[in-house]
N, C-alpha and C positions, 0 to 999 in steps of 0.2 A: 504493500499499499504506500503510495506516494502522495504527499499533501501539496496542493498548489497554494503558494503564499498569498495571492490576492484574495482568493475565495476564503481562506482560512482567516485572514485579518478581518474581513467583513464579519465573519462568525464571532470572532473574539470581541470586536467592538460591540456587538449586539447583546453580549452577556455582561451586565453591569458588575463592576468590581470596585466601587467607590470605597476608599478607605474610611472607616467609621469616624475618624477624627474630622472628616470633611462634610459630615451630613448628620442631621438629627435622626435619620432612620438608621437604627442600630440592628436591624434584622438581616441585613445583607452582607456587607463586607465583601471579601473575596470568595465566599463559600460557593456561590453558583458557578463561578469560573473554575474553581478547583474541581468541582464535580464534573464539569464539562471536560476539563483537561484529563482528568482520570479516565473518563470514558474513551477519550481519544487515544490515550496511551494503551488502553486495553485493545482497541481496534488495531493499533500498530503492532501489538504483541510484545511490547516492551515491559519488563518488570519494573515496578515502582514501589516507593515507600512514601507513605503520607505521615507527616510529622505535625502534631498539634503544637502550635506556638502560643496562641491565645484561644480562649473558648470560641469554637466555631470558625477558627482561622488557622489553616494548615499550610505548611510547605509541602510540595510534591516533588519528589526526586526520582528520576528515571535513569536506568542504566542502558546505555548504547554500547554494547560490547565491541571490542576491537582486538588488535594483536599486541598491544603494549601492556606490560605488567602494571605500569603507572597510569593513573587517570588524569584527564584534563577536565576541569569543571566549566560548564557553560551555565550562566546564571541570568535569570530575567525575572523582574518582580511582576506580580499579578495585580497589585492595587493601582488605582488611579486617584487623582484629586477629585474634588467635587464638580457639580455641574451647574451651580448657581450662576446665572448671567450668560449662559451659553446661547448663542443666536442660531444654532443649528440643532437638529435632533441628536442628542448626545449619544444615543445608542442606535442610530440608524444604520451606520456602516455604509453610507451611500457612496457609490463609485461615480464620479464626474470630474470633468476637467483634468483627467489623468491623475486624480487623487482619491483617497479614501478618507472620508470625514467621520468624526466622532470622538468622544472622550476616550483617550488612551490610544488612538491611532498612531500618534507619534511617540507618546510616552507611556508604555513602551511595548504595546501589543504588536506594533510593526516588527520590532526586534524579535518578539516571541514567535510570530509567525514565520519570520525568516529562519530562525533557529530550528523550529519544528519541521519546516519544509525541507531544509538542507539535510537535516539528520535522517528524515524519512527516505529521502532519495539515496543518501549514502548507505543506509542500512539495507536498502533494497538491492544492493550490489555486493553480496557476501564474499565474492571472490577477491575483492580488493584488499590491499594492506590498509588498515585503518587504526587510528588511535582509539583507545578506550575513553569514552566521554560520559560524564555525568551531567545530565540536564536537570537543573534545579530551578523550579518555579516557586519563588518565595513570596511571602506576604510582608506588608507594612514597611516598604521601602520609603514611602512618602512621609512617614511620621515616626521615624525612630530606628530603622534598620534592624528591628528585632527578629525578622525572619532570617536574615543573613547571619546574625549572631547565633540564633538557635541552630542553624545548619552547621556552623563551625563547631558547635559544641559536640556534634557527632564524632569529630575526630580529636577532641580535646583529650590530653593525658592528665588533666587536672581532675581529681575525683569530685571536686566541688562543682565543676562545670559539666560533667557528663550528664547526658540526658536520661530520663526515665524511659525504659523500653515500653512501658505501658502507654506512652504518648505517641507510639508509632503503630502503623498497620500497613499491610500490603504484601504482595508476593516477593518483594526484594527484602531479604532478611537484614535486619539492622547489623548483625555480626558481619555480614558480607560487605555491606556499605562501609563499616568502620575500617576495613582492610584496604579500602580504595581512597585513602587520603589524597586529594588532588596535588599534583606537583605544580600546577599553575591554574589560573582562572581567567575566563573571558566574560565580562559583564556587559550585558546589552543595555545601551542607552542611546539617545539620538546624538551622534557625533558627526554627522554628514560623511560617514565612511572613513574618517580619520581614526587613528588609534590614540586614545587618551592614555598617557603615561603618568600624569600628575593632575591632581585637582585639590580644591580647598576642602577643609573640614568645617565643623560647626559646633558651637555650643549655644543652647537655647534655654531660656528660663523666663519665669515671670517675677515681676517686681511689684510689690504692694505698697501703697502709701495709705496709711490710716490716720484719720483725724477725729473730729467730733461733729456730729450733726447739730443744726440749729435752725430756727426759722430765718428765712432769707431777709426778713425785715429787720433782724438784729444779728447780722453776721458776726459781729464782734463776740458773740456768745459761743460761737463754734470755732472749729479749726478746719479750714478748707483744704481738703485733700487734693483738689485739682490745682490750686496754686502751688502747693508743695511738689506735686508731680511735675509741674512745669520746670521746676528746678532740676529734677532728675533728668528730664528730657534734654534740657540744655547741657547737662553734664555729658550725656551720651553723645550728643552731636559734637561737643568740644573734644571728647576723647577720640572720636573717629577722625576729626580734622587735624588735631594737634599731635596725637600719639600714633595713629595707624597710617594715615595718608602719607605722612612725612617719613615713615620708616622704609627701609630698603625693600623693594618688591621682589617677589619670586620670578625667576626668568621665564617661567611658563604659565604661572597662575595669576600674576599681578599682585595686587595689594591686599592687606588685611582690611576688614570692615567691621563696623558695629552699627546697628540700626535698632530703633524702636519700631515695631512692625504692626502692633495692634494695641488698642487702648479702650477701656470701658470704665465707667464710674458714674456716680451720682444716682439719686433715686427719685428726684422730682425737681421741677423748675423753681419751686419756692423753698427748697431745702438745701442748706449748706452741706455739700458732699463730704461724707466721712470715709469714703473708700474709693480708691481708684487703682486699677491694675493695668500694667502694660506687659507686652511680650518683647523680650530682647533677643536679637539674633546677632551673634558674634561669629564672623567668618574667619577661619584660621588658615594659615598657609601650611604646607607640608613641613613637619618637624615641630610645629607648635604643639604644646600639651593642653588639651581642652580645659582641664581643671585649673591650670595656672592662668589661662586666659580669662576664665570666669572670675577667679580671685582678684586679678588685677583690675578688671573693670569695676567690680563691686567696691573695691578700696578706693578707686578713683572717684566714683560717685559720692561716696561718703566724705572724702576729703574736699571735693569740690563744693558740696552743699554747705559744709561746715565753714568754708572760707567765704562763700557768697552771703549767706543769710542764715540766721537762727529762727526756727519756727517752733516755738513751744507747743507741746500737745500733739505733735506729729511724730509718727514712727514710720520707718522705712524698712521693709522686710524683702529679702530675696529668697525665693524658693531655690531648692537644689535643681540643677539643670535636668530638663526632660530629655534632652539629646546631647550626647557628647561624642563627637566623631572626629578622629584625626583626619588630616588630609591624606591623599594618596601621593607617596613619594616615588620618584622615578629611579631610585637607587638600585633596586633589585629586579625590575621588570623589563629592562631594555631589550634583552635577548629575545624574550617572548614577544614583545611588541614588534620587533623588527621581523620576526617570522611571520606574524600576521600581515604586516605591511607588504612584505615580499610576495605573499600569496595574492594580495589585492593588486599589486603592481603587475604581477605576471599575467593578469587578465585585464590590464589597461585601466585600472582604477588607481588614481594617483594618491593613494593613502599616505598621510604624513603622521609623524609622531608629535602630538600636541599636548598642551595643558588647557584646563578649562576652569572657570570660576565656581562651578556648582559642585555638589557632593554626590556620591554614589555608594552603592553597596561594596564597591571595590576596596574601599578603605578598610572595611571590616575584614575582608579576607586577607588583605595585605598585613593587617595588624596581627593576624593569626599565622603569619609565616608563609602565606601562599602568594607568590608573585602574581599580580593581577593587573589587567588592562581593561579598557572600556572601548566598545565598538558597536555601532549600529546605524541603521538608516534614519534620516530625518535630521532636522535642526532643532536645537533647544529653543529657538525663537518661536516654534509652533507648539511647544509643550505647554500644557495648562491653559491655553488660550480659549477664548469663547467660541472659536470656530476651528478647533484643532483638526489638523489633517496631515496626511503622509503621502508624498508623491510615489506613484507606482514604480517609476524608474529607480528610485533609491531602494525601495523594497526589494525589487528584483536583483539589483546590484549586490545588495547585502546578502541575499540568499545565495548568490553565485560564489561570493567570497567564502561564506560559511561552508558551503558544499565542498569547495576545494580544500578548505582547512580540515573538514571531516574526512576527507579521503587521503590526506597527506600521510605518507608512511610514517609510522612512529619511530 
């Protein structure tokens, strides 16, 4: 059985897999897509293992056997961001203007379709010399990388990190999968068919300012949390401009960054607000340590506010980070990246080795000692947009590169 990438991508888009953090509907998540993919793997005759990461949200790992004793990991995430504000049918999978439209078409169901199509074609040619490939379809990339982290725990030697066998099911035994620790990993994301060897990391957390409510006719009786939060916001902007923008950039990834990205607070137009909360996003360069970056910005905010103004009755609290991911460093993945680029160049696709400003699951695998790179069809400029799409020609080109990579002698 051989899968056609265009038709498969349309099918994948039509199965919603919105990350629960991006919707008030908590009944779906990736579950329907995981079920669809499991059925597809059964039709292909591939053995698979399903790994529960969060309730109702499972990784799915398939074995594509080859001639090499060591395995290469191909990984792609199942989840998408939300659909609020989209101007097209988010789950239509329409084919028009040489593009497939819908949520996830670019990020990253196009890469998923390319991987599945390429592997189905390669596996249908059993006489060829082929590498052993593990295809991992993971959850929760868009909000924490916990699917990738849970997958890495399968191969962990740390007793405290090893997974519970009761959290797995399927015809691929966990013991067999544990013996196939990948020697390298290829992560699907929209890279315009270049090979990403370096990218930024992130630390994200919430900051709360708490004051005291009062009637707005007598504001002096309260402590206005919005005014105090304004000081926090100015400190974050100052930190970005004075501490980060002026620092030495990374040759591939650019500069560090800090932003306040969401804000909420207040309870009524005639009430002095007693609570305001913001989300802080700190982007790290490869080599930076997420917790150190968090500690440094928290200390800077405290010192800045103390220097600017004293606000009695106000408290500022920083939650622990909800996401801490290191950047992807190009120190140990160059040989693997050059192999992929050479395969692409051999079929006249001018793939380059590049760095990007966003983050991916690749940093998780790299931090677990697996040399990792990122490759896939489409541009990050179309990811998460209100009219998300993927060009068919990029989909087909990615499929060809992956097919030749899947047939390359180990």
